[in-house]
DOTIFI-583019 format. One record per residue: y, x negated, z of N, C-alpha, C, CB in turn; residue in one letter; residue number from 0. Coordinates in steps of 0.1 Angstrom, whole numbers. Atoms other than C-alpha are relative to their C-alpha. Glycine has a CB too. Layout:
<rs>
R      nv      nu      nw     cav     cau     caw      cv      cu      cw     cbv     cbu     cbw   resn   resi
R       Y       X       Z       Y       X       Z       Y       X       Z       Y       X       Z      A    NUM
...
</rs>
This chain:
<rs>
R      nv      nu      nw     cav     cau     caw      cv      cu      cw     cbv     cbu     cbw   resn   resi
R       8       9     -12      93    -172     -13       5       7      14       5     -17       1      M      0
R      -2      -3     -12      91    -160      22       8      -9       8     -12       2       6      L      1
R      -8       9      -5     117    -172      47      -9      -9       9      10       6       6      A      2
R       9       8     -12     104    -201      72       3       6      12       3     -15       1      T      3
R      -3      -3     -12      99    -189     105       6      -9       9      -9       4       5      P      4
R      -6       9      -9     121    -198     133      -9      -4      12      13       7       4      N      5
R       8       5     -12     110    -214     166      -4      12       7       8     -11      10      Q      6
R       6     -10      -8     105    -180     181     -10       6      -7      10       9       3      E      7
R      10      -5       7      81    -170     155     -12      -6      -1       4       3     -10      N      8
R      12       8       0      46    -178     150      -6       1     -15      -9       5      12      T      9
R       6       1      14      24    -189     120     -14      -5       2       8     -11      -9      S     10
R      13       3       2     -13    -189     114      -4      -1     -14      -7       9       6      V     11
R       4       0      14     -31    -198      83     -17       0       1       6     -14      -8      Q     12
R      12      -2       3     -66    -186      73      -2      -7     -15      -3      16       0      Y     13
R       4       3      10     -85    -198      42       7      10     -12     -15       0       2      P     14
R      -6      -9       8     -63    -184      14       9      10       4      -9       4      -5      G     15
R     -10     -13      -4     -40    -164      34       8      -8      15     -12      18       5      L     16
R      -9       3     -10      -9    -173      57       5      11       9      11      -5      -7      N     17
R      -3     -10      -9       0    -153      86      12      -3       9     -12       4       8      V     18
R     -12       4      -7      36    -152     100       5      13       8      12      -5     -11      K     19
R      -7     -13      -8      51    -130     127      15      -3       3      -8       4      15      I     20
R     -13       1      -2      88    -128     123       6      12       7       6      -3     -12      E     21
R      -4     -11     -10     104    -106     150     -12       8       4      12      10      -6      E     22
R      11      -8      -1      81     -77     150      -8       4     -14       5      12       5      K     23
R       2      -1      12      73     -80     114     -13     -10      -4      12      -3      -7      L     24
R      12       8       3      36     -93     107       0      -3     -16     -13       6       5      M     25
R       0       2      13      36    -109      72     -14      -8      -4      12      -6      -3      I     26
R      12       7       7       3    -116      54       2      -4     -14     -11       8       1      L     27
R      -5       5      13       9    -138      24     -15      -8      -5      15     -12       3      Q     28
R       8       3       8     -18    -142       0       1     -14      -5       0       8     -10      L     29
R      -4      15       5     -21    -181      -7     -10      -6      -8       4     -11      11      N     30
R       9      10       9     -42    -191     -35       4       2     -16     -18       4       2      A     31
R      -8      -2      10     -17    -193     -62      -6      -4     -13      11      -8       2      P     32
R       8       3      13     -41    -212     -87      -9       7      -4      -6     -10       1      K     33
R       8     -11       3     -63    -184     -87       8      15      -1     -12       0      10      R     34
R      -8     -15       2     -35    -157     -90      -2       6      12      -5      11     -14      K     35
R       3      -6     -12     -43    -151     -53     -11      12      -2      15       4       6      N     36
R      11      -8       0     -75    -135     -64      -9       0      13      -8      -3     -12      A     37
R       4      -2     -14     -93    -122     -32     -15      -4       1       2      15       5      L     38
R      12       8      -3    -122    -143     -20      -5       7      14       2     -17       0      T     39
R       6      -4     -11    -148    -134       9       9      -4      12     -13      -4       1      P     40
R      -7       5     -10    -128    -156      33      14       5       1       0     -13       1      S     41
R     -12      -6       3     -95    -140      22      -2      16       5       3      -1     -16      M     42
R       4     -14      -4    -111    -105      29      -1      -1      16     -14       4      -7      Y     43
R       5       1     -13    -123    -118      64      14      -3       8     -11     -11       0      A     44
R     -12       3      -5     -88    -133      71      10      11       2       4      -8      -6      G     45
R     -10     -13      -2     -67    -101      64      -9       8      10       5      10     -16      I     46
R       9     -10     -10     -94     -82      84       4      -5      14     -18      -1      -3      T     47
R       0       4     -13     -90    -103     114      15       0       4      -6     -13       0      S     48
R     -14       1      -1     -52    -106     110       5      15       5       7      -5     -14      A     49
R      -3     -15      -2     -50     -66     109      -3       2      14      -9      10      -9      L     50
R       5      -2     -12     -72     -65     139      11      -5      13     -14     -10       0      Q     51
R     -10       6      -9     -48     -88     157      14       7       2       2     -12      -5      E     52
R     -11      -9       0     -19     -68     146       0      13       8       2       3     -11      A     53
R       1     -13      -6     -33     -35     158       1      -1      16     -13       6      -4      E     54
R       0       2     -15     -38     -52     195      16      -4       6     -12     -12       4      K     55
R     -10       9      -7      -4     -70     197      11      10       3       6     -13      -9      S     56
R     -12      -9      -4      25     -53     213      13      -5      -5       2       1      15      P     57
R     -12       5       7      49     -77     194      -2       2     -17       1     -17       4      H     58
R       0      -2      14      39     -65     160       2      17      -1     -14      -7      -6      V     59
R      -1     -13       1      53     -30     150      -5       4     -16      15       3       3      S     60
R       3      -4      15      47     -32     111      -6     -13      -5      14       6     -10      I     61
R       4      11       6      29     -54      87       1       2     -15     -14      -3       5      V     62
R      -5      -1      14      37     -64      52     -11     -11      -8      17      -4      -2      A     63
R       7      10       9      14     -80      24       6      -4     -12     -13       6      -4      I     64
R      -5       5      10      26    -102      -1      -8     -11      -7      11      -3       4      T     65
R       6      12       7      15    -131     -24       8     -11      -1      -3       2     -13      G     66
R      -6      13       2      25    -166     -29      -1      -2     -17      -9     -12       9      T     67
R      -2       5      15      37    -178     -65       4      12      -7     -14      -5      -6      G     68
R      -6     -11       7      40    -155     -95      -8      12       0       1      -4     -14      D     69
R       9     -12      -2      11    -130     -87       1       5      13     -14      -2      -2      F     70
R       4      -8     -13       8    -105     -60     -16      -5       3       3      18      -2      Y     71
R      13       3      -1     -29    -106     -66      -7       4     -14      -7       7      13      S     72
R       8      -3      11     -53    -106     -95     -12       5       2      -3      -9      -6      S     73
R      10      -8      -3     -78     -85     -77     -12     -10       7      -4       8     -13      G     74
R      12       6      -6    -114     -95     -68      -4     -12      -8     -13      10       2      N     75
R       4      12       6    -124    -130     -73     -16       0      -3       4     -12      11      D     76
R      13      -3       0    -157    -121     -89     -10     -11      -1      -1       7     -10      F     77
R      10      12      -1    -170    -156     -92      -4      -3      14       5     -12      -6      G     78
R       2       3     -14    -167    -160     -54      -7      13       8      14      -4       5      A     79
R       9     -12      -5    -180    -124     -46     -14       1      -4       7      13      -4      L     80
R      11      -3       6    -208    -122     -68      -9     -12      -6       5       9     -10      L     81
R       6      12       5    -218    -158     -80       6      -1     -13     -15      -1      -1      G     82
R      -4       3      13    -212    -171    -113       1       9     -10      -5      -8      -5      K     83
R       0     -11       9    -206    -139    -131       0      -4     -15      10       8       3      V     84
R      -2       2      16    -196    -157    -163     -14      -5      -6      12     -13      -3      S     85
R      14       3       6    -231    -171    -168     -11       9       5      -5     -14       4      D     86
R       9     -12      -4    -247    -138    -151     -11      -6       9      -7       6     -14      L     87
R      11       6     -11    -265    -158    -122       1       8      11       4     -15       5      S     88
R       0      -7     -12    -255    -135     -95     -12       8       3      11       9       0      S     89
R      12      -7      -5    -282    -116     -76       4      14       5      -7      -8      11      T     90
R      -2     -14      -7    -285     -80     -63       5      -1      13     -13       8       1      E     91
R      -6       1     -11    -279     -93     -30      13      -6       1      -7      -5       8      A     92
R     -12       6       0    -249    -113     -39       9      12      -1       1     -10     -11      D     93
R      -8     -10       4    -235     -80     -54       0      11      11      -4       5     -12      A     94
R       0     -10     -12    -243     -59     -23       9      -5      11     -16       2       6      Q     95
R      -9       7     -10    -228     -85       0      14       2      -3      -3     -15       1      K     96
R     -15      -1       6    -196     -84     -20       6      12       2       2      -3     -14      G     97
R      -4     -16       0    -195     -45     -23       2       3      18     -15      11      -8      L     98
R      -1      -5     -14    -200     -42      15      13      -7       7     -14      -4       8      T     99
R     -12       5      -6    -172     -66      23      13       7      -7       0     -15      -1      M    100
R     -11      -8       8    -148     -45      -2      -1      12       7      -3       3     -17      V    101
R      -1     -12      -6    -158     -13      15       4      -1      16     -14       6      -3      Q    102
R      -3       3     -15    -152     -28      50      16      -3       0      -9     -14       7      N    103
R     -14       3       4    -118     -39      37       9      13       0       0      -8     -14      F    104
R      -7     -13       2    -108      -5      25       0       9      12      -6       8      -9      V    105
R       1     -10     -12    -121      14      55      11      -6      12     -16      -1       7      D    106
R     -10       7     -10     -99     -13      76      14       7      -5       0     -19      -1      T    107
R     -12      -5       6     -69      -2      55       3      15       5      -3       0     -17      L    108
R      -1     -15      -1     -76      37      59       2       2      16     -14       8      -6      I    109
R       0      -3     -14     -80      33      97      13      -8       9     -15      -5       5      D    110
R      -8       6      -8     -52       7     106      12      10       4       4     -12      -7      F    111
R      -9     -11      -3     -28      26     126      17      -1       1      -5       3      13      P    112
R     -13       4       0       6       9     124       5       0     -16       1     -13       7      K    113
R      -5       2      15      27      10      90      -2     -12      -5      14       2      -1      P    114
R       2      13      10      16     -16      64       5       4     -13     -16      -4      -2      I    115
R      -8      -2      15      35     -21      33      -3     -14      -8      18       1       2      V    116
R       2      10      10      30     -40       3      13      -4      -7      -9       4     -10      A    117
R     -10       5       3      55     -63     -10      -5      -8     -15       6      -9      12      V    118
R       4       6      11      48     -70     -47      10     -10      -6      -4      12     -10      L    119
R      -9      10       5      63    -104     -56      -3      -4     -16      -2     -13      11      N    120
R       5       3      14      44    -104     -91     -11      11      -1      -7     -16      -3      G    121
R       8     -10       4      18     -85    -111     -13       2       8      -3      -2     -14      P    122
R      13      -2      -6     -12     -70     -94     -11       8      -9       2       7      13      A    123
R      11      -4      10     -48     -62    -108     -11       7       8      -6     -15      -8      V    124
R      13      -3      -7     -78     -43     -97       3       8      14      -9     -14       4      G    125
R       0      -4     -12     -82     -36     -61      14      -2       6     -10      -5       7      I    126
R     -13       3      -4     -48     -51     -56      10      13      -4       5     -15      -7      A    127
R      -7     -10       7     -34     -21     -75      -4      14       9      -4       1     -17      V    128
R       6     -13      -6     -59       9     -61       5       0      14     -15       1       0      T    129
R      -4      -3     -14     -50       1     -25      14       3       3      -4     -13       8      T    130
R     -13      -2      -2     -15       4     -29       2      15       4       9      -5     -13      L    131
R      -1     -16      -3     -20      42     -25      -3       3      15     -12      10     -10      A    132
R       5       1     -14     -33      34      11      12      -5       8     -13     -10       1      L    133
R     -11       5      -8       0      17      21       9      11       4       8     -11      -8      M    134
R     -10     -10      -3      28      35      38      13      -3      -7       3       0      16      D    135
R     -11       2      11      53      20      13      -4     -14      -8      16      -2       7      A    136
R       0      11      11      54      -4     -17      10      -3      -5      -6       2     -11      V    137
R     -15       4       6      83     -24     -26      -4     -11     -12      12      -9      14      Y    138
R       2      10      12      84     -45     -60      11      -3      -8     -10       4      -9      A    139
R      -9       7      11     103     -68     -81      -2       6     -14      -4     -16      -2      S    140
R       0      -5      12     112     -56    -115     -10      -6      -9      12       0      -6      E    141
R       9       7      10      90     -81    -131     -15       3       1       1     -15       2      K    142
R      15      -2      -3      57     -67    -116      -4       8     -11      -5       8      16      V    143
R       7      -9      11      33     -50    -140     -15       3       9      -3     -10     -17      W    144
R      13      -3      -6      -1     -33    -127     -11       2      -9       1      10       9      L    145
R      10       2      11     -33     -34    -144     -13       4       8      -1     -15      -6      H    146
R      13      -3      -6     -68     -17    -134     -12       2     -11       1      15       8      T    147
R      10       1      11     -94     -29    -160     -15       2       3       2     -14      -6      P    148
R      14      -2      -5    -124     -14    -145      -9       2     -11      -1      11       9      F    149
R      10      -5      11    -140       1    -176      -2     -11      -9       6      13      -8      T    150
R       2      13       7    -132     -33    -195     -12      -8       5      12      -7       1      Q    151
R       9       9      -6    -154     -49    -169     -13       7       4       5      -6      13      L    152
R      11      -6      -4    -181     -23    -167      -1       6      11      -9      -7      -1      G    153
R       0      -2     -14    -169     -11    -134       5      14       0       9     -10       8      L    154
R      -6     -12      -1    -155      19    -119      11       1      10      -9       9       4      C    155
R     -11       0      -9    -125      30     -97      -5      -5      15       6      14      -1      P    156
R       4       5     -12    -123      15     -62      12       3       9      -4     -14       0      E    157
R     -12      -3      -9    -100      17     -30       6      13       0      11      -9      -2      G    158
R      -3     -15      -1    -102      53     -30      10       7     -10       6       1      13      C    159
R      -8      -3       9     -83      54     -61      -4      13      -8       2     -11      -9      S    160
R       6     -12       7    -106      82     -75       7      11       7     -19       2       2      S    161
R      -7     -10      -6     -89     105     -50      15      -1       1      -6       1      14      L    162
R     -14       4      -2     -54      89     -44       8       2     -13       1     -15       5      T    163
R      -7       3      13     -44      83     -81       3      14      -5      -9      -9     -10      F    164
R      -4     -14       6     -49     120     -93       9       7       8     -12       9      -3      P    165
R      -9      -7      -8     -30     132     -63      14      -5      -4      -2      -2      15      R    166
R     -12       8       4      -1     107     -70       5       4     -13      -2     -14      -1      I    167
R      -6       1      14       2     108    -107      -5      12      -9      -5     -14      -6      M    168
R       6     -10      10     -19     137    -120     -13      -5      -6      10       4     -11      G    169
R      15       5       4     -55     139    -135       3      -7     -13     -12      12      -2      S    170
R      -3       8      10     -41     127    -168       2     -13      -2       8       4      -4      L    171
R      -2      12       0     -23     100    -162      -7     -10       7      10       0       2      K    172
R       8       8      -6     -46      87    -137     -15      -5      -8      -3       8      13      S    173
R      12       4      10     -75      88    -163       6     -11     -10      -5      15      -9      S    174
R      -5      11       9     -53      67    -187       0     -12       8      15       3      -5      E    175
R      -2      12      -8     -48      42    -158     -13      -5       4       9       1      11      V    176
R      10       3      -5     -81      43    -143     -12      -4      -8      -2       8       8      L    177
R      13       0      11    -107      49    -174       5      -9     -11      -4      16      -7      L    178
R      -4      10      12     -86      32    -200       7     -12       2       8       6      -8      F    179
R      -5      13      -3     -71       4    -183      15      -1      -6      -9     -11      -6      G    180
R     -13       0       2     -36      13    -192       9      -8      11       4      14      -1      Q    181
R      -7       6     -10     -12     -12    -177      14       8       2       3     -15      -3      K    182
R     -11      -7      -4      20       0    -160      11     -11       5      -5      11      11      M    183
R     -10       7      -6      54     -15    -154       3       4      15      11       1      -8      T    184
R      -7      -3     -13      70     -14    -119       7      12      -2       9     -11       5      A    185
R      -9      -9       3      94       9    -133      -8      14      -1       8      -5     -13      V    186
R       8     -12       2      69      33    -146     -10       4      14     -10      -3     -13      E    187
R       6      -4     -11      49      31    -114       9       6      12      -9     -11       4      A    188
R     -10      -9      -9      80      42     -94       2      13      -3      13      -5       1      E    189
R      -1     -13       5      84      70    -115      -9      10       2       1      -1     -11      K    190
R      14      -9      -3      49      85    -109      -4      -2      16     -14      -6     -11      I    191
R       3      -1     -13      51      77     -72      -8     -12       6      -7      11       1      G    192
R       9      10      -6      28      46     -67       6     -12       4     -11      -5      -8      L    193
R     -10       8      -5      58      23     -60       9       7       7       6      -8      -9      I    194
R     -11      -8      -7      83      34     -34      14      -4      -7       1      -5      16      T    195
R     -14       6       5     112      12     -47      -3     -12      -7      10      -3      12      K    196
R      -1      14       8     118     -14     -74      14      -6       1      -2       1     -17      V    197
R     -13       6      -2     146     -40     -69       0     -11     -11       1      -7      16      F    198
R      -5      12      11     163     -65     -94      -8     -14       5      20      -3       1      P    199
R       7      13      -4     142     -97     -93       7     -11       6      -5      -6     -10      A    200
R      -9      11      -7     171    -120     -83       3       5      14      13      -2      -8      A    201
R      -6      -2     -12     178     -98     -53     -13       6       9      15      10      -2      E    202
R      12      -9      -5     143     -83     -45      -4      -8      15     -16       0     -13      A    203
R       4       8     -12     134    -112     -16      12       5      10      -2     -18      -2      D    204
R     -11      -3     -10     166    -108       1       1      14       6      12      -2      -5      T    205
R      -2     -16      -5     168     -69       2     -12       4       7       2      11     -13      I    206
R      12      -8      -6     131     -62       9      -4      -5      13     -12       0      -9      I    207
R       4       4     -14     125     -85      38      11       3       9      -3     -14       0      W    208
R      -9      -4     -11     158     -77      53      -1      14       4      14      -2      -3      S    209
R       4     -13      -2     149     -40      51     -13       2       8      -1       5     -11      K    210
R      10      -1      -9     115     -47      67       2      -5      13     -12      -6      -5      L    211
R      -2       5     -15     126     -66      97      12      11       5       6     -18       1      K    212
R      -8     -11      -6     151     -36     102      -8      12       3      10       4      -9      E    213
R      10     -10      -5     124     -12     100      -9      -4      12     -10       4     -11      I    214
R      10       5      -9     103     -33     124       6       2      14      -3     -16      -2      S    215
R      -7      -1     -13     129     -26     152      -3      16       4      19      -3      -2      Q    216
R       2     -14      -3     122      12     151     -10       3      12      -5       7     -12      L    217
R       9       1     -11     103      25     180     -14       3      -6       4      11      11      P    218
R      11       1       4      68      16     175     -12      11       0      -4     -10       5      P    219
R       9     -12      -3      49      45     191       3      13     -10       1       4      16      K    220
R      -1      -9       9      66      69     171      -3      -2     -13      11       5       2      S    221
R       4       5      13      58      51     139     -15       3      -1       2     -15      -2      M    222
R      14      -2       0      21      52     150      -3      15       2      -5     -10      11      I    223
R       3     -15      -2      20      89     160       3       6     -14       8       6      14      Y    224
R      -3      -5      12      38      96     127     -10      -2     -10      13      -5      -4      G    225
R      10       5      10      12      77     107     -12       8       3      -3     -17       1      K    226
R      11      -8      -5     -16      93     126      -1      14      -5       1       1      13      Q    227
R       2     -15       4      -6     129     120      -1       0     -14      11       9       4      L    228
R       0       0      15      -2     122      82     -13      -6      -2      12      -8      -7      C    229
R      12       6       4     -34     101      79     -14       7       3      -1     -12       6      R    230
R      12      -8      -6     -58     121     101      -5      12      -8       4       6      14      D    231
R       4      -9       8     -56     148      77     -13      -1     -10      11       3      -7      I    232
R       8       3      10     -75     129      51     -10     -12       3       8      -3     -10      D    233
R       8      13      -5     -91     101      71     -15      -1      -4       1      -1      14      R    234
R      14      -1       1    -127     114      70      -2       1     -17      -7      14       9      E    235
R       1      -2      14    -124     124      33       2     -15      -6      10      11      -6      L    236
R      -2      14       8    -110      87      24     -13      -7       2      13     -10       5      L    237
R      11       8      -3    -139      71      41     -12       3      -9      -4       1      14      H    238
R      12      -4       7    -164      92      21       2      -2     -14      -3      14       2      K    239
R      -4       5      14    -145      86     -12      -3     -15       0      16       3      -3      V    240
R       0      15       2    -145      48      -4     -17      -3       0       9     -10      13      N    241
R      16       3       2    -185      50       1      -6       4     -12      -9       7      11      A    242
R       6      -4      15    -191      70     -30       4     -10      -9       4      14      -5      A    243
R      -3       8      10    -171      47     -50      -8     -13      -1      15      -2       1      E    244
R       8      13      -1    -190      16     -37     -13       2      -4      -2      -5      15      C    245
R      14      -1       5    -222      33     -43       0       1     -16      -7      13       6      A    246
R       0       3      13    -212      37     -79       2     -12      -5       7       7      -5      K    247
R      -3      14       5    -200       1     -82     -13      -8       1      12      -7       8      L    248
R      14       5      -1    -235      -9     -69      -8       3     -13      -8       6      13      A    249
R       7      -4      13    -250      11     -98       4      -8     -11       2      13      -3      A    250
R      -4       5      11    -227      -3    -122      -4     -17      -1      15       2       1      C    251
R       4      14       1    -232     -40    -112     -14      -4       1       7      -7       9      Q    252
R      15       3       1    -270     -37    -113      -2       4     -17     -11      10      12      N    253
R       2      -6      15    -266     -24    -150       2     -12     -10      12      11      -4      S    254
R       0       9      12    -273     -44    -183      16       3      -7     -14       4     -13      E    255
R     -12      -2       5    -239     -27    -196      12      -8       7       3      14       0      E    256
R     -10       8      -4    -218     -42    -170       0     -16      -2       1       4      13      T    257
R       3      14       2    -235     -75    -173       7      -6     -13     -15      -1      -1      A    258
R      -5       3      12    -226     -75    -208      16       0      -1      -7       9      -8      E    259
R     -16      -1       2    -189     -64    -204       7     -11       9       7      16       5      A    260
R      -6      12      -6    -183     -90    -178      -1     -11      -7      -5      -3      13      M    261
R       1      10       8    -196    -116    -199      10      -2     -11     -13       0      -6      L    262
R     -11       0      10    -173    -105    -227      14      -4       5       0      15      -7      R    263
R     -13       1      -6    -144    -103    -204       3     -15       4       1      10      13      W    264
R      -4      14      -5    -147    -139    -188      -1      -9     -13     -12      -5      12      F    265
R      -1       7      15    -156    -153    -223      11      -1      -5      -9       5     -10      T    266
R     -14      -1       7    -125    -141    -237      11      -6      10       4      17      -4      R    267
R     -11       5      -8    -103    -151    -207      -3     -16       2      -1       9      16      R    268
R       1      16       1    -119    -188    -207       6      -6     -12     -13      -4       1      S    269
R      -7       5      12    -105    -190    -242      15       1      -1      -5       7     -12      K    270
R     -14      -3       0     -71    -181    -233       9     -14       4       3      11      10      L    271
</rs>
């Protein structure tokens, strides 16, 4: 669990999201543990608002995203984004609204000028995995595992992963992960470059948060300029990939194949 802010720090709460500023570190803590921190429209809106505030604030030099409880995030809350997908009652308008929100969220990550770090306190699924490649660092407990079950849901890659994953791990491994839904442990993800560093579970909190607070004291403009030089090379391409992935997702979500796949997925999960 994250440390309680002292009196000099600030804390704000959005629906499903806690925002803390400790020294020059802003912490966005997904806070819907009963849903395994599945992302809802209100959580997407809260993250976007918090990042906008972080961008403007002279008191924030880096941002960290983490989760409450046992999960980092189980990905999109399809029930909230699309309607009751388990009984296939969602409409095309619901689906498009959800996709627009996802696309805007990924665009925000692409353009965010300050360093942003993912701290994986537990497993990550779907978009919580694919967006790791848009972070500037990813730190994880050894108990973490990653899963992108897009094909099982009748969907396709998102979060710019169709570009970033082959670059990071090669075409064959990325196909295994994105197309076939192969799970990865934190150690496996570290070996292929999707996770920066894995820490022993008993020590992870202490080591990671201490490290991030230390990083937050580095010269902020220097970090911004460094990230800008690295990101500007691919910024336009990343936005194009994000738009293309969302267009393909729209085609998937309007198909009978996806409706059947989602029904099978949620029916099976309801029996667990």
